[in-house]
N, C-alpha and C positions, 0 to 999 in steps of 0.2 A: 241755278245761279248764272247770271249773265257774265260774259267775258269782257267786262268793262275794265279798261286800263286806268288804275288809280295809283297815286303815289304810295299808298299803303300796300297795295298789291305788289308793286315794284319792289319795295323794300322787304316784303315777306319772301318773295322769290329769291332776291339777292342774299338775304340772310340764310335761307336754306342752302343755297349754292355754297356759301361761305363755310358751311359745316362739312362739306365733302372733304374727307382727309386726302392728303397727298398720296398718290399711288392708287387711288380709287376713282371710279367714274359713276355717274348717275345718268339716268335717261330723262328726257324732257317730261315724260309722263310721270316718272317717279317724283320729280320736283313738283309737278302740278298736284299730285296726290298729297304730298307733304303739306302744301299750303291750302288744302281743301278745295282745289279746283281740278278734280280728276279728269274732266273732259277738255281741259284747256292747255294741252301740251304745246300747241302752236303758239299760244299766247306767251308761254314760258320762253320759247325760242325768240319771240319778238323782244321781250324784255331783256334777254341776254344780249341781243344784238345792239341794245342801247346802253348796256351797263357802264360803258366808259364815262358816261355823263354823270354817274352816281358814285364813282370811286373805283377802287381796284378790287376785283372779285375773280376767283378762279373759274371763270366760265369755260375754260378749256376742258374742265372735268365733266362737262355735260355733253352727251352724245345721244343719238336716237336709240330706240329700243333694241335695235340689232347691233348696236355698237358702232354704227357708221359715223364718221367724223362730219362736222359741219362743212359743206362744200366751199364756202367762201372764207373760211378761217384758216389762213395759210400757215400760221404758227402752231396750230393746235396739236398736230402730231409731234412736233419737236418738243413742245412743252410737256406732253404726256410721256414721251420717251425719257425726258430728263427726270421724271418722277418714277421711272421703272415700270410704267404701265405696259402690260403685255398685249401685243397685237396678234390677231389670228390671220390677217392678211394686210395688204398695204393700206387699206382705208377703214378697217374694222378692229375695234378693241375687243379683246377676249372678255366678254361680259361674264362668263362663268367664273373667271378667276379675279376679275377686277371690279365687278359691280359693288358699289357701296351698299352694305347691308344695314339699312336704317330702320 
């Protein structure tokens, strides 16, 4: 499957992100697998970086596989802390306790 960015794919990804419950996080790869694009985690990141053009989605709940926050998303940590997401250090979510089990 190619990594072509279509409106349908954008809405599939954003719909999956919308399902992540407050207080939980998912990885880019996890979202990619949910929409049938298991090798397109970076494409998921690109879509999330453009999400403001499609509405309001809880993109702050998506981190990398190790729980690292997005480097250019300044409010991400504060938003996650507001939802009582646990961190293992300054820039990493505790994935063992907070990963969404979907």
